[in-house]
N, C-alpha and C positions, 0 to 999 in steps of 0.2 A: 738670553731672553727668548730668542727664536726657538731654541730647543724646548723650552717650557711650553711655548704655544703649540709646537708640533705634538708634544705628548698629550696636551689637553684635547686637541682636535682629533687625535687618533683614537681616543678612548671609545667614542660611539662606534667607530668602524670595527674595532676589536670586539666590542660587545655584539655587534650585528653578525660578524663572522662566527663568533662563538655560539650565538643563538641558532644560526643556520646549521652549524655542525651538530649541535644537540638535536635539532629537528631531523637531520638526516640519520643520525644514529638511532633515533627512535623508530624509524621506518615510516613508510608512506602512509599506511593505514592508521597506525597509532597517532601519528602527527595530525592526520585529518580529523580523527575523532576528538583529539584534544582541542583543536580549533572549534569543532562543532560544540563541544561542551562549554566553551568559553563565552558563548552567547546565552544570556538568561532566557530569552524567548524559546530558543531551541531546547533548553533543559526542561522548561515548563511544559512545552508541547510533548516532549518525549515521556516525561513523568506521567502526565495526564493520560496519554495513550496507553502506557504500560498499565496504569491503574485500571482503566476501562477494560483492557484486554484481560487482565488478571481476574477482575470481578466477573466478567462474562464467562470465562473458562472455569470459574469456581461456582457456576450457577447451580450445579447439582448439590454441592455442599451447602450453599446459602439457602436453597429451597428447602432442604431437608432439616437442617439444624438451626436456622435462624428464622426464616419466614414460616416454616412448617406448612408449606403448600407445595404440591407437586405441579409440574408443568401443565398437565391436561386435566387436573382435578377441578371439578365444578363444585363450588361451595353451596350446597343445598341449605346450609344453615341460614343463608340470607333470606330464603323464601319463608322459612319458619319464623324469622324475625320481622317479616313484613316488608322486606326490601326486594325490589324487582331489578335484576341486573340490566344494564351495567350500573354499578354503584360508584360513588365518588371516592376520592382519596380519604383514607382513615376510617371508612365505614366497614364494620365487621372485621376489623383488624387488618385490612388490606391497605398497605401504605400508599400505593398509587391507585387504589381502586381496583375494579375488575373490568373485564371486557363484557360483551353482550351475552356471553354464555355463563358468566359468573366465575371465570378463571382469574386467578391473581395476576394482575397486570405487571407487577414488578418482576415476578418470576419469568413471565413470558418475554419481557424486555431483555432480561439477562440471557435467556436461552436464544432469543432472536439475535442478540449481539454476537453470541458465539458462532452462530451459523453465518451471519453476514461477514464478520471479520475473517472467518475461515475461508469463505469463498474468495474474498479479496486477496488474502495472503497467498493462497494456493495458486490462484490465477496469475498473480503478479510474479511468483517464483517461476512458474512455467513460462510466462511471457518473456521475462527478463533473460532467463537462461537460453531459450531458443533464439530470441531476438538479438541478444548480444553475440552469440556464436555465429549466426547468419550474417550479421552486420560486419563482424571482424573478417570473416572469410570473404565476403563480397568485396569489401573495401580494400583488403590487402592484396588479393590475387587478381581481381579485376577480370577483364576479358570475358570468356564464355561462362566462367563461374559466376561472375557478377551478373551477366545477362540472365542466367538460369534462375538465380535467387530473386532478381528483380521481377522476373516473369511470375514467380510464385507469389511475390508480394502484391503485384498488380491484380492477380486473380482473386486473392483474398480480399483486397480492398474493394474490388468491384462487385463482390457478393454482398447483398444487404444482410448484415449480420442478424438484425432483429428478426427478419422474416425467416432466416435459416434456423435460428433458435426455436422459433414458433413451430416450424415444420418438424424439426427433430423432436420437439416435445409431444407432437401428435403420435409418434411411434413409441416413445417410452418416456416415463416420468423420471427426470434426472434427479440423482441424489447429489449430495454436497460435492463429492469428489468428481463425478462425471461432469457436473455443471461447471466446476472450476476449470477442468481441463478444456472443455469446449470454449469457454470464455477466453481462457489464456491462449488457445490456438487462434482465436479470431483477432486478438489485440496485439500479438507479437510483431506484426509487420511495421507498426508505428515506431517501435524501438529500433528495429532493424534499419530503417531509413536514417534515423538520427545517428546511430553508431556508424553506419556506412559512410555518411558524409564526413564525420570526424576522421575516420581511418584514412579516407582518401587524402586528407590534408596532412596526415601524420606519416604515411608510409614512405615519403621521400625526404623526410627530415634528416639532418646531418647525423644525429645519434643513431638513427635506424640504419643509414648507410654504413656508419662505422661498425655497427654490430654485424652487418652482412660481411664486411671486409674481414672482420675477426673470426668469421666462420660460424656465427650463431645460426641455428636452425630457424626455420619459419615459425615453428611452434614457440621457441624461446623468444623470438622477436615479438610475436603477438602477445604472449603472456607477460613478458618482462618489461618491454619498452612501449607497447601500444596500449594494452589493456589498462594500466594505471592512469593513462591520460583520458580515458573515456569513462572512468568510474563515476565522475560527477554526473555525466549524462545518464548512466545506468541508474543511479539512485533517484534522479528526478523522474525518469521513466517508470521506475518501480512505484514511486509514490502515486503518480497519475494512474498507473495500472490498477493499484489497489482500489483507489476511488472509483475508477471506471468499472471495475468488476462488481463492486458493491452497487453502483448505480444501475448496471445492467441487470443484476439479479433483482433489484427493486422494480425495474421496469417490467421484467418478465412476470414477477409476482403480481404486479398491478393488473396485467393482462390475464392472469390466471395460469401462466405457463412456467412459473418458477418452482421454488421448493414446495413440495406438496404439503398441504395441511394434514394433520395437526401440527407438524413441525413448524415452529415459528421462525420467522426472520423479520428483520426490521422492514423489509420490503412488503411482505404479505401482511404484516400487522398494519402498516399504513394503508394498504389496499382494503383490508377488511374494515378499517375504522372510518372510511370516507363517508359512510352514511350516518355516522354519529358525530360529525364535526360540530354541530350546534347543540345536540342533546347531551353528548358525553365527550367534551373536548379533550379530557385527559387521555382518552384512547389514542388521540392523534399526537398530542404534545409529548408524551413519554418516549415513544420510539423516534419521533422526529428530532427532538432535542439530542437524544443519544446519538443518532445518526449524524447530525450537524456537527457536534463537538468532535466526534471521531474523525470525520472527513477533514475538518479544519486542522486538527492535530497532524494528520498524515501530510497534508499540504505543507504545513510549516516545517515539519521534520524533513521532508524532501527538499524544500528550499534551503534549509540550513545545511544539509549534507552537501548540496550542490556547491554552496559557497565555501564550505570547509575543504572539499576535495578538488575545487577548481584549480588547475595548474597555474593559472594566471594570478592566483591569490596566495600561492604557497610562500612567497618570499616576503609577504607583507606582515 
Protein backbone atom coordinates (compact mmCIF):
# COMPACT_ATOMS: atom_id res chain seq x y z
CA UNK A 1 0.00 0.00 0.00
CA UNK A 2 2.82 2.38 0.90
CA UNK A 3 4.65 1.57 -2.32
CA UNK A 4 1.58 2.48 -4.35
CA UNK A 5 1.27 5.81 -2.55
CA UNK A 6 4.93 6.54 -3.18
CA UNK A 7 4.56 5.88 -6.88
CA UNK A 8 1.52 8.14 -7.15
CA UNK A 9 3.17 11.05 -5.33
CA UNK A 10 6.38 10.65 -7.31
CA UNK A 11 4.60 11.08 -10.62
CA UNK A 12 4.42 14.91 -10.60
CA UNK A 13 8.05 15.16 -9.48
CA UNK A 14 9.15 12.97 -12.37
CA UNK A 15 7.09 15.06 -14.77
CA UNK A 16 8.56 18.28 -13.40
CA UNK A 17 12.12 16.98 -13.74
CA UNK A 18 11.37 15.78 -17.28
CA UNK A 19 9.90 19.18 -18.15
CA UNK A 20 12.99 20.93 -16.82
CA UNK A 21 15.28 18.63 -18.79
CA UNK A 22 13.32 19.30 -21.97
CA UNK A 23 13.53 23.03 -21.29
CA UNK A 24 17.27 22.83 -20.78
CA UNK A 25 17.75 20.72 -23.92
CA UNK A 26 15.92 23.34 -25.97
CA UNK A 27 18.35 26.03 -24.92
CA UNK A 28 17.92 29.27 -23.04
CA UNK A 29 16.68 31.50 -25.86
CA UNK A 30 14.37 28.93 -27.45
CA UNK A 31 12.78 28.14 -24.09
CA UNK A 32 12.31 31.84 -23.41
CA UNK A 33 10.59 32.46 -26.73
CA UNK A 34 8.33 29.44 -26.18
CA UNK A 35 7.28 30.92 -22.83
CA UNK A 36 6.75 34.27 -24.52
CA UNK A 37 4.49 32.75 -27.18
CA UNK A 38 2.45 30.88 -24.57
CA UNK A 39 0.77 34.15 -23.47
CA UNK A 40 -2.04 35.26 -25.84
CA UNK A 41 -1.51 38.97 -25.18
CA UNK A 42 2.15 38.67 -26.16
CA UNK A 43 1.25 36.92 -29.41
CA UNK A 44 -1.42 39.49 -30.27
CA UNK A 45 0.95 42.40 -29.60
CA UNK A 46 3.72 40.79 -31.65
CA UNK A 47 1.41 39.99 -34.56
CA UNK A 48 -0.06 43.50 -34.60
CA UNK A 49 3.40 45.09 -34.48
CA UNK A 50 4.66 42.83 -37.27
CA UNK A 51 1.61 43.67 -39.40
CA UNK A 52 2.05 47.43 -38.83
CA UNK A 53 5.76 47.21 -39.60
CA UNK A 54 5.22 45.08 -42.71
CA UNK A 55 2.54 47.41 -44.05
CA UNK A 56 4.66 50.51 -43.40
CA UNK A 57 7.70 48.98 -45.09
CA UNK A 58 5.49 48.01 -48.04
CA UNK A 59 4.33 51.61 -48.41
CA UNK A 60 5.93 51.99 -51.85
CA UNK A 61 4.15 48.94 -53.23
CA UNK A 62 0.82 49.90 -51.62
CA UNK A 63 1.05 53.48 -52.86
CA UNK A 64 1.82 52.49 -56.44
CA UNK A 65 -0.32 49.40 -56.93
CA UNK A 66 -3.25 49.74 -54.52
CA UNK A 67 -3.87 53.37 -53.63
CA UNK A 68 -2.39 54.71 -56.88
CA UNK A 69 -1.06 57.80 -55.14
CA UNK A 70 2.53 58.79 -54.58
CA UNK A 71 3.93 60.12 -51.32
CA UNK A 72 4.30 63.76 -52.39
CA UNK A 73 1.78 63.88 -55.23
CA UNK A 74 -0.80 66.66 -54.92
CA UNK A 75 -4.22 65.65 -56.20
CA UNK A 76 -5.21 68.61 -58.41
CA UNK A 77 -8.35 66.74 -59.47
CA UNK A 78 -9.90 67.77 -56.17
CA UNK A 79 -9.77 71.42 -57.23
CA UNK A 80 -11.41 70.67 -60.57
CA UNK A 81 -14.16 68.82 -58.71
CA UNK A 82 -14.75 71.79 -56.44
CA UNK A 83 -13.06 70.44 -53.29
CA UNK A 84 -10.63 72.51 -51.29
CA UNK A 85 -7.95 70.48 -49.41
CA UNK A 86 -7.88 69.11 -46.86
CA UNK A 87 -10.74 66.79 -47.77
CA UNK A 88 -12.26 64.14 -45.51
CA UNK A 89 -12.01 60.36 -45.71
CA UNK A 90 -13.50 58.82 -48.83
CA UNK A 91 -13.60 62.03 -50.85
CA UNK A 92 -12.00 61.80 -54.28
CA UNK A 93 -10.94 58.19 -53.68
CA UNK A 94 -8.74 59.06 -50.69
CA UNK A 95 -9.44 56.45 -48.01
CA UNK A 96 -8.23 58.58 -45.08
CA UNK A 97 -8.66 61.91 -46.81
CA UNK A 98 -5.86 64.31 -47.68
CA UNK A 99 -3.66 66.79 -45.88
CA UNK A 100 -3.81 70.53 -46.35
CA UNK A 101 -1.83 70.32 -49.61
CA UNK A 102 -4.02 67.63 -51.16
CA UNK A 103 -1.64 64.70 -50.64
CA UNK A 104 -3.11 61.31 -49.82
CA UNK A 105 -3.08 60.88 -46.05
CA UNK A 106 -3.00 57.06 -46.03
CA UNK A 107 0.13 56.97 -48.16
CA UNK A 108 1.85 59.55 -46.00
CA UNK A 109 0.91 57.71 -42.80
CA UNK A 110 2.48 54.53 -44.19
CA UNK A 111 5.65 56.33 -45.27
CA UNK A 112 5.72 58.18 -41.96
CA UNK A 113 5.44 54.91 -40.05
CA UNK A 114 8.37 53.51 -41.98
CA UNK A 115 10.50 56.50 -40.96
CA UNK A 116 9.41 56.53 -37.29
CA UNK A 117 9.79 52.78 -36.80
CA UNK A 118 13.18 52.81 -38.52
CA UNK A 119 14.44 55.59 -36.23
CA UNK A 120 13.17 53.68 -33.19
CA UNK A 121 14.69 50.35 -34.20
CA UNK A 122 18.08 51.72 -35.28
CA UNK A 123 18.43 53.89 -32.18
CA UNK A 124 17.45 50.96 -29.94
CA UNK A 125 19.92 48.59 -31.62
CA UNK A 126 22.74 51.10 -31.17
CA UNK A 127 21.73 51.89 -27.60
CA UNK A 128 21.32 48.28 -26.47
CA UNK A 129 24.56 47.16 -28.09
CA UNK A 130 26.66 49.96 -26.57
CA UNK A 131 24.77 50.07 -23.28
CA UNK A 132 24.95 46.32 -22.70
CA UNK A 133 28.66 46.14 -23.55
CA UNK A 134 29.50 49.06 -21.26
CA UNK A 135 27.31 47.73 -18.46
CA UNK A 136 28.89 44.26 -18.61
CA UNK A 137 32.42 45.66 -18.61
CA UNK A 138 31.79 48.19 -15.84
CA UNK A 139 29.97 45.76 -13.56
CA UNK A 140 32.31 42.82 -14.06
CA UNK A 141 35.72 44.47 -13.87
CA UNK A 142 34.88 47.30 -11.47
CA UNK A 143 37.63 49.56 -10.17
CA UNK A 144 39.03 52.15 -12.55
CA UNK A 145 37.19 50.68 -15.51
CA UNK A 146 33.90 51.12 -13.68
CA UNK A 147 34.84 54.67 -12.65
CA UNK A 148 35.74 55.63 -16.22
CA UNK A 149 32.49 54.27 -17.70
CA UNK A 150 30.46 55.89 -14.92
CA UNK A 151 32.15 59.21 -15.67
CA UNK A 152 31.09 58.96 -19.32
CA UNK A 153 27.56 58.04 -18.26
CA UNK A 154 27.34 61.01 -15.90
CA UNK A 155 28.60 63.41 -18.57
CA UNK A 156 25.97 62.25 -21.07
CA UNK A 157 23.24 62.29 -18.43
CA UNK A 158 24.10 65.87 -17.43
CA UNK A 159 23.94 67.14 -21.01
CA UNK A 160 20.38 68.27 -21.89
CA UNK A 161 19.77 65.99 -24.84
CA UNK A 162 16.95 67.97 -26.40
CA UNK A 163 18.99 71.17 -26.50
CA UNK A 164 21.99 69.27 -27.85
CA UNK A 165 19.86 67.83 -30.65
CA UNK A 166 18.52 71.28 -31.47
CA UNK A 167 22.06 72.71 -31.59
CA UNK A 168 23.22 69.90 -33.85
CA UNK A 169 20.27 70.42 -36.15
CA UNK A 170 21.35 74.02 -36.66
CA UNK A 171 24.55 72.85 -38.33
CA UNK A 172 23.10 70.04 -40.44
CA UNK A 173 19.73 68.53 -41.23
CA UNK A 174 19.81 64.97 -39.93
CA UNK A 175 18.68 62.10 -42.09
CA UNK A 176 17.17 58.89 -40.73
CA UNK A 177 20.48 57.11 -40.07
CA UNK A 178 22.31 60.04 -38.49
CA UNK A 179 19.33 60.96 -36.30
CA UNK A 180 19.02 57.34 -35.14
CA UNK A 181 22.71 57.17 -34.21
CA UNK A 182 22.57 60.49 -32.36
CA UNK A 183 19.48 59.48 -30.39
CA UNK A 184 20.98 56.05 -29.66
CA UNK A 185 24.19 57.69 -28.41
CA UNK A 186 22.18 59.85 -26.01
CA UNK A 187 20.01 57.07 -24.54
CA UNK A 188 22.49 54.20 -24.05
CA UNK A 189 23.61 55.29 -20.52
CA UNK A 190 20.21 54.35 -19.09
CA UNK A 191 20.64 50.74 -20.14
CA UNK A 192 24.24 50.74 -18.95
CA UNK A 193 23.18 51.64 -15.43
CA UNK A 194 20.63 48.86 -15.25
CA UNK A 195 22.94 46.22 -16.73
CA UNK A 196 25.82 47.31 -14.48
CA UNK A 197 23.65 46.97 -11.37
CA UNK A 198 22.68 43.43 -12.28
CA UNK A 199 26.24 42.40 -13.16
CA UNK A 200 27.48 43.67 -9.80
CA UNK A 201 25.13 41.22 -8.09
CA UNK A 202 26.01 38.36 -10.45
CA UNK A 203 29.79 38.49 -10.70
CA UNK A 204 30.35 36.89 -7.27
CA UNK A 205 27.75 34.13 -7.57
CA UNK A 206 28.82 30.54 -7.00
CA UNK A 207 28.51 29.48 -10.64
CA UNK A 208 30.69 32.41 -11.74
CA UNK A 209 33.33 31.50 -9.14
CA UNK A 210 33.15 27.89 -10.29
CA UNK A 211 33.73 28.98 -13.90
CA UNK A 212 36.79 30.99 -12.83
CA UNK A 213 38.20 28.01 -10.92
CA UNK A 214 37.74 25.82 -13.99
CA UNK A 215 39.81 28.28 -16.02
CA UNK A 216 37.11 30.05 -18.01
CA UNK A 217 38.20 33.35 -19.53
CA UNK A 218 36.55 36.65 -18.65
CA UNK A 219 34.96 36.83 -22.10
CA UNK A 220 33.46 33.34 -21.71
CA UNK A 221 32.16 34.15 -18.24
CA UNK A 222 30.55 37.36 -19.48
CA UNK A 223 28.96 35.78 -22.53
CA UNK A 224 28.08 32.35 -21.17
CA UNK A 225 27.23 32.90 -17.51
CA UNK A 226 26.35 36.58 -16.99
CA UNK A 227 24.84 37.76 -20.28
CA UNK A 228 21.93 35.23 -20.25
CA UNK A 229 20.94 36.53 -16.81
CA UNK A 230 20.60 40.12 -18.05
CA UNK A 231 18.74 39.31 -21.28
CA UNK A 232 15.38 40.17 -19.71
CA UNK A 233 16.69 43.60 -18.73
CA UNK A 234 18.16 44.13 -22.21
CA UNK A 235 14.83 43.35 -23.84
CA UNK A 236 12.91 45.73 -21.60
CA UNK A 237 15.51 48.45 -22.21
CA UNK A 238 15.24 47.84 -25.95
CA UNK A 239 11.47 48.27 -25.82
CA UNK A 240 11.73 51.53 -23.92
CA UNK A 241 14.52 52.71 -26.22
CA UNK A 242 12.39 52.12 -29.31
CA UNK A 243 9.54 54.12 -27.85
CA UNK A 244 11.90 56.77 -26.47
CA UNK A 245 13.56 57.25 -29.85
CA UNK A 246 10.21 57.55 -31.60
CA UNK A 247 9.02 60.10 -29.04
CA UNK A 248 12.28 62.03 -29.32
CA UNK A 249 11.96 62.18 -33.09
CA UNK A 250 8.36 63.36 -32.69
CA UNK A 251 9.41 66.07 -30.25
CA UNK A 252 12.13 67.30 -32.55
CA UNK A 253 9.73 67.30 -35.49
CA UNK A 254 7.23 69.27 -33.43
CA UNK A 255 9.94 71.91 -32.89
CA UNK A 256 10.94 71.78 -36.53
CA UNK A 257 14.31 70.10 -36.00
CA UNK A 258 13.52 66.49 -36.87
CA UNK A 259 13.23 64.68 -40.19
CA UNK A 260 13.09 67.31 -42.92
CA UNK A 261 9.95 67.72 -44.98
CA UNK A 262 8.69 66.56 -47.42
CA UNK A 263 9.82 63.24 -45.91
CA UNK A 264 6.94 62.32 -43.59
CA UNK A 265 7.19 60.84 -40.13
CA UNK A 266 4.44 60.41 -37.58
CA UNK A 267 6.09 63.17 -35.59
CA UNK A 268 6.17 65.87 -38.24
CA UNK A 269 2.72 64.82 -39.47
CA UNK A 270 1.31 65.50 -36.02
CA UNK A 271 3.23 68.76 -35.90
CA UNK A 272 1.92 69.90 -39.27
CA UNK A 273 -1.68 68.96 -38.42
CA UNK A 274 -1.99 70.87 -35.13
CA UNK A 275 -3.58 73.86 -36.88
CA UNK A 276 -6.27 71.60 -38.38
CA UNK A 277 -7.36 69.81 -35.21
CA UNK A 278 -10.89 71.25 -35.37
CA UNK A 279 -11.32 71.75 -39.12
CA UNK A 280 -9.66 68.52 -40.35
CA UNK A 281 -9.35 66.14 -37.35
CA UNK A 282 -8.53 63.17 -39.60
CA UNK A 283 -5.10 64.71 -40.16
CA UNK A 284 -4.45 64.30 -36.42
CA UNK A 285 -6.23 61.03 -35.71
CA UNK A 286 -4.61 58.93 -38.45
CA UNK A 287 -0.93 59.33 -37.41
CA UNK A 288 -1.84 59.59 -33.71
CA UNK A 289 -3.74 56.29 -33.66
CA UNK A 290 -1.00 54.54 -35.64
CA UNK A 291 1.62 55.92 -33.26
CA UNK A 292 -0.38 54.92 -30.15
CA UNK A 293 -1.02 51.34 -31.30
CA UNK A 294 2.62 50.85 -32.29
CA UNK A 295 3.95 52.20 -29.00
CA UNK A 296 1.47 50.09 -27.00
CA UNK A 297 2.49 46.93 -28.86
CA UNK A 298 6.18 47.61 -28.24
CA UNK A 299 5.56 48.10 -24.52
CA UNK A 300 3.55 44.87 -24.27
CA UNK A 301 6.15 42.91 -26.24
CA UNK A 302 8.97 44.20 -24.04
CA UNK A 303 7.04 43.34 -20.88
CA UNK A 304 6.24 39.86 -22.18
CA UNK A 305 9.86 39.20 -23.14
CA UNK A 306 11.00 40.34 -19.71
CA UNK A 307 8.69 37.82 -18.02
CA UNK A 308 9.69 35.05 -20.43
CA UNK A 309 13.44 35.52 -19.96
CA UNK A 310 13.43 36.45 -16.27
CA UNK A 311 15.70 33.89 -14.54
CA UNK A 312 13.41 33.86 -11.49
CA UNK A 313 10.53 32.58 -13.65
CA UNK A 314 12.38 29.91 -15.62
CA UNK A 315 11.39 27.01 -13.38
CA UNK A 316 7.73 27.95 -13.15
